[in-house]
N, C-alpha and C positions, 0 to 999 in steps of 0.2 A: 195537364201537360206539361202547363207554364210552371207548375210549382217543382216538378220533376227536372227540368232544364235549368232552374234557377240554383237547385240544389247541387245539382254537378258541376256548375259554373263554380261553386262557394267551394267546393270539396277540392277543384282544381287550384284555385286561388290560396287556397290554405297549404297544399300540398308543395306548390310553387314556394310560398312563404315560410315554412318551415325547412326546406332543402333549397335554398337557392344557388349552392354549390355542387350539386351533385345531377346536374342536368337535368333542369326541368322540361317540363314536356315541349315547349317552344322556345327556351332559352338557346342562344348561341354563344360558344365559345371562342373568343380571339387567339391569334397567336401571339407568342411574346415579341413584344418589338424590340429593335437592335438602335441604340441610341450612340451617335459618334459626334466628334467635333475636337476642337482644341481642348489639350488639358493645361496649358499654360497660357495668359493673356494678361497683358499690362491693361491696368485700370484707365476707364474711358475709351479703351479701345472697342469698335464694332465687330462682333464676331457671329459666327451660325453656327448654330448647332443642327443636326438632322436627327429625324426617326423614321424608322417604317417598319412593317411587320414583310418579312421574307416571306417569297411564294408568291401565289397566284391573289390577286385582287379580290376585297371583299364586295358582294353584290351589292353594299350598301356603302355610304357616307361612312369614314371614321373621323373620329376627334382625336387629336393629338396634344397632350398637353404637358409642359416641362415643369417640373417640382423640382424646389431645392429641399435637401431631408431638414434643415431648421426648417420651414415653413410647410409642412406636408398639407395642411388645410387650403393653400391657395397657389393657384399655378402662377408662374412668371411669364407665361408663353404660351400659346395654343395655335392649333393650326387645326383645319378641317381638309381631308383627303376625300374629293369626291369620286375618282375614278383610280386610288392605287398608287396616286403620284406620292413622292417622297414627302414628309412633313417638315419645312425649313422654320427655325427658331431666330429670326435676327434678335442680337441682344447688345447693347451698349453696357460693358463690362463695369460694373459698381464693385466697392470693396468687400460686399456682403454676399456677392454672389461666389467668394472664396468658400466652396461647399460641394458636397456630391449632388449630381443631378440624375432624377429620373425621370424616364418618358412613361406616360399612361397612356393606353390605347382603348376607347370605348365607341360603342354605335353611338352616329350622332343622330339625336333624337330617337335613339334605338333603346326603349328601357328595358327590353328582353334580351340585350345584347352582353356577355360578360365582359368586364375590364379585364386588361392585363397590363402588367409593368416590364419595364426593360432592366438589364443591370445597372447600376449606378455607375458613374463614371467620375473623376476627381479633376475638378476644376481649380488650378492655382491662380490666383490674382496677385501679380506684381506690383506694389504702390511703391513709387519713387520715392529715396529716403532724402527727408526736409527736416531742418532745422534740430542740428544734433549739439547737445550740450553736456556739461557734466556737474552733476551734483553730487557733492560731498558730506558727509558724516563722520565728525563734526563739521558744522559747516566753517568753522575758522578755521585756519591753516597754519595756525602758530601751534604746532604740536610739541609734545616732549617727548623723549624716547621711551619706550615701552609701552606706549598708549597704540589703538587699532585703528586705522583710517579706511573708511569704507567709501570708495569712487563708483558711481554708478552713471553708466552714460545712456542719456534721455533722447528721444528723437520725437518730433511733433509727426511724423507720417514715415509709413515706411513700415513693408511686409517682406519677410523671410531674410531679414538683415544677419548679418554677422558683424563682428566688434573686433577692433584691434586697439591696443594701448601702447603708448609711446611716451617715453620719459626724455627730455632733451632734446626730440627729435628723432630717439632711436627707439625700435622697436622693443618692448618689454618680452625678454625671452627667458627668465628666470621661473622659476616655479613658484610663484604667489597664487594663494588662492582665489580663483576666478571663475565666474559661472559666465552666461551668455553674454550679459552687459555691464557685470560689475566685477570691480578689483577691490580684491582686500588685503590689506598690509595689517599682518600682524607682530606686536613686538617692534614698533619702528626705532629706527636708529639714524645718524647722520646722515649714513649713504643712501637713505631714501629721499633725502632732500631732492628738489628740482621740478622743473616744469612738465606738468602731465597734462596728455590731452587723448582723445579717442577718436578712432574714425568707424564710420557706420558704410557699410556696402551692400548692396545685393543685385543681380546679373537676371537678366531675362533671354532665353534662348541660348546662353552662351556666348554673346555676342553683343549686348549693350547692358554695360555699367552705371551703375550710379554710386557715387561714392561721395560723401561728405565729412569733414572734421570739425571738431569742436575747437574752440579757441580753450588755449592752454592756460592752466591755473597752476600758481606757484606752492610748493608745500614746501614749508619750512621747519625742520624738525630739531629742537633744541636739546640742548644736550646737558645733562646732572652735572655737576662740577665732581672731580672724581677726587679720591683719598691724595691730599696733601702732602708733600715730603719736605723736610726742615733739610736746610743746609745752612751752615754757619762760618764764619771766618772773622779773625779779629784784625782790628786796625789801631794803629797808635797815631792818634790827632796831634797836628801841631801844637796845641793848647796843652798837651800833656795826657797823660793816663791811657785807659786803653778801652775799645767798645767792640763788642760782639756787635758784627754785622748778620743778622738772621735773616733767611729768604725762606718763603712760605711759597712752594710752588706746585700748581696741580697740572696733570699731562692735558686734562680738556675742562672744557666746562663754558657753557653760554652766557655771555656778559648779561646784566650784570654780575659781578662777582665779589662778595664779601669775606676778608681772611679777619681774623681776631687772633690776636695772641695771647694766650692765655697763662697766668703761673697759678697752676692747681684751677681753684673757683675763680681766681682774682683776673680781670680782664686788665691788660697792660696796654695793648694799641688795637685799633681795629681801623680797617681801609675799604672802601669800595670803587673798584678798578674794572675798566673794560680788558684789562689783561687776567691772565691766567696765574699771576703771582704778584706778589708784594714783599718787600721788604724793610725791615724794622730795625732799629739801632738800640741798641741796649748799654749803659755803662757797666763793665765789669772790673774786678780784682783780680790779677795774676795770684795762681797757687792758694787760692780761697772756695770755699764752697759755696758756689752762686745758686745751686739747686737747679731745677728743669722748665723748660716751658713746651707747650702745645700749641698747635695752630688749628683753628675751626675754620673750616672753608664752607660756604654758602652760596646758592643762586635759586630764587623762586621756592623757597620753602624746603628744599633739600639740604642738609649740611651733613659734613664728614671731619672727621677727627684724625688729626696725624699723630704720630708714636713721639714719645717724648723725646726732648733732646738736651743734653746737659749742658748750662752754661759754664760749667768749671773748667777752667783753662791753666794746664802746667808749665811754666816756661822749660826751657832745655836745660837739663841738670844730668851730673853724672858722668861716667866715662862713655867715650867713643869707639867703637872697634869694626875692624874689615876683618869680612868671611868671605871665603873662596865657596860659593854655591853650588856650581856643577860646572861641567867642560862640555866643549865639543871636541869629539871626535873624528876624525876622518877615516874613510875606508882602508887606509893603509896603516891604521892603530896610531897615528900621528896626533897628537894634540894640537886643533886650530885656533882654538877661543878658549876663554875662561869669563867666567861672571863673577863681578866681586859687590859684595853689599856692605853697605855702611849703615850701623845704627847706633841710637843712645838709648841709654838706662830712662831717662823722664823724657818728657815733651809731648805736648799735645799737638803742636803745629811745628813740626821740625822741618828744617830746609838744610841739604846737603850740598857741599862745594867739594870738588876733585883735585886733585894737587899732583903732577907727575915729576919727580926731581924738583920741587918747589914752585913749578909754573903750573898756574891754575889753567885746567881742562872746562872748556866751554861746552855747549849741548852737544857738538858731533865734530868730527875730527876723522882724518883718514884710517885712522886704526882703531876708533874708539867710537861708544856713543853711551849716552845717559839716559837713563830709564826712570820712569813712572815723573810725577809732577812735582815730588818733592828731590828727585835726582839721588835714590837712595840706592841706584842699580848702576853698575858701570859693567858695559859689556866689551871684551878688549880681542881683538884678533892678533895673535900673536907672531910675533915677528922682532927684526933689530930695533923698531922703531918703539914698541910695546916695552922692552926691555928698560927697567929701573926701579926706582922707590916711590910708592903709592902711598897717599895720604889724603885724609878727608877731614873737613870741620863739619860740624853741625852746629848751628843757629836757628833761632826764632824766626818763622816766616814774615812776623808782622812785625820783628826789630831785631835788625841785623848788627848791633850796636857792640853786640859781646857774640864770641863763639867758644867754641872748644874742640880742639884737635885731637885726632887718633894718632897712634904709633904709627911709622912707616910698614909698610908690607912690599916685601921685595917679588917683582915677578922676573923670570927668565927663561925665554923660550926654550934654550940649549937644557937646562936642567929639568924643566917641567917633560921633556922628551927623551931625557936619558932613562936608561931602563937601569933601576938598582942591582945590586947582587944578590941581595934575596929574592927581588923577584925572580932572576933568572935560573937560582937555585931552585925554588919552588916548582918553575916552569919544567924543569930538566928531571926533577925527582918524580912528579907527576908524569911525564912522559915515559920515565924508565921503569914506572910500576906498573904500566897497561903493557909494556913489551914483555916484561916478567909473567904479567898474570896470560897473555896471550901464548908463549912458550911452554908454560907450566900445562896448558889445557891440551896443548899439540902433544906432548910428552904423554900424557896422560891415556890421549886417544889412541897413540901408538901401542901402549902397552896394552891395552883393553884388546886390539886388533890382534896380537900376536896370542894373547892367551888363549882366545876363541877362534875357531875356524871362520872363514870368510863367509862359508855357505851357510852359515845360520847366524843371522841377525842376532843382534844383542836380546832383542826382546823376546824373541822365540826361544832361544836357548832360555833364557831365565824362565819363560812361561813350561817349556819341558823340564827344567829341574824342579821347578816347583810341583809338576805332578807326578815326577819319579819319588820324590819326596813324601809326597802324600799316598803313594802306593806303598812304599817300603814301610809306614805308619801304619798301612792298614795290615800288610802283612805281619809286622810284629803284632799286633793286635789279634789276628786269628792264632798265631803260636801259642801266644799266653792264655787266648781260651782254651786251646787244646791241651795245654800242659795243666792247666787247672782240671780240665774233667781227667786227665789221665791220673792224675794226683788225687782225685778224689774217688777214680774207679780203684786203684790201687791201695788206698785206704781202707775201702770198702770191702776188699779182698782179704785183707789183713784180719779185719775184723772178723769175717766169717771164718776164717781158717781158726782163728784164737777158739771160736765158738764153737768148732766140731771137735777140736783138741780137747776142750773143756767136756763135752760131751760124752767123748770115749772113756775117756779117765774116769767119769763117774759108772758109766756101765761096767768098766771092768772092775771097779770097787763092788759093785752090786754082786758081780757074778761070784767074786773073792769072797764077799760077805756070805752069799748063799753057799757057796762049796763050804764054806767052813762048818756052817751049820749043817749040813748033812752028813759030815765027819763025825 
């Protein structure tokens, strides 16, 4: 009997072990608990979470446990409900509590009670921002244009943080490559130089905000020197001779800059300065082949070469002439102004002087102004003051000891505005020709209207006329075909008649022949 009872117990235990969740003979299933509490909390704040099984209380004590999703094997708090009261989990919020929380319900010291779990809820732990600073790559901030700069905003503490970037105190709004806490500037240029800082902030319940800013770091972007341009002017020193003053100038370039003047592969001069230009002086001879020079500019390993500049200088020589380049006409077709140009056959650096009736004209007057740096152009407002004889002189701008004068050029505002008889004749002839053409067209139109009735437009009459001609052609063709058929029939009848007559004659001859034979 005892062996039978023991066998039954072993069988029941085996069934319960093999089927733990199918409702063993004496296992009790708990309802699903409900967990509720705050979804956001500040670090080190004391908060409470609650868990209960809705409905009638269980007839035994229920153990409630609070778990973190990242630590499922160990509860962070627990509560035993003896008579169906709500379980309370007091919690001092730590940073690692930022996780999913789940409540498990099970029988207290009841091994045959099946455990149940609540739906998880999310807890966001707000850690106030502390210790904001900028880390740059590369670490040195004396950068050259074209490089890439990466700035990272780092914090010692903080969660759910947003970042802002500033340059010279203003928010950076341009579309730079940025992520949450990094700012990357690709292909640096001088406009990216400035003091950079970052701000980190987070907020609790839309009411309490935490903001911290980093110290500013100075970013200096150095520019490579640009391609230099060469300029030359000639001077005449007091001790005699002539010199070419060559200026080698770059638009931009961070010092120190080195400029070297080269004649082919030979170095003539070199100079290092804090400026973006250098000036060199070279002795020359006028009207002689002096070759050419180029300028090499460099800074910090970058170098660029200018275009060549010829050192050959020709003095002013040959004839000087004045020409009328263009005029200014008013709305009433009167000539209000003219532009004169003075030129010389030879001369690398000419300078011009203008004279009216023997008196020299300065830069600007009541009715004139001199244009260009060499005063080669003279603009005049026509009037009584501008009337007279004009003359210009050409000289070297570096040596005015000798000059060449042009012939005189007369300006009269009345003659310039007087219309010549030839122009009047041409204009009148053109007008008369236009009138004749218009009258001819009108006469031709009247003749056509008289020739054809008004009821039929010309186009309609033309179409009908073409249709009539086409019909006449078709009728003529039918007549020709009919006549050809008639001629063929007549010819055929003639041939038939001739054939019959020949047959009749043949019969008669036979008869006559037979009759003669019988006689």
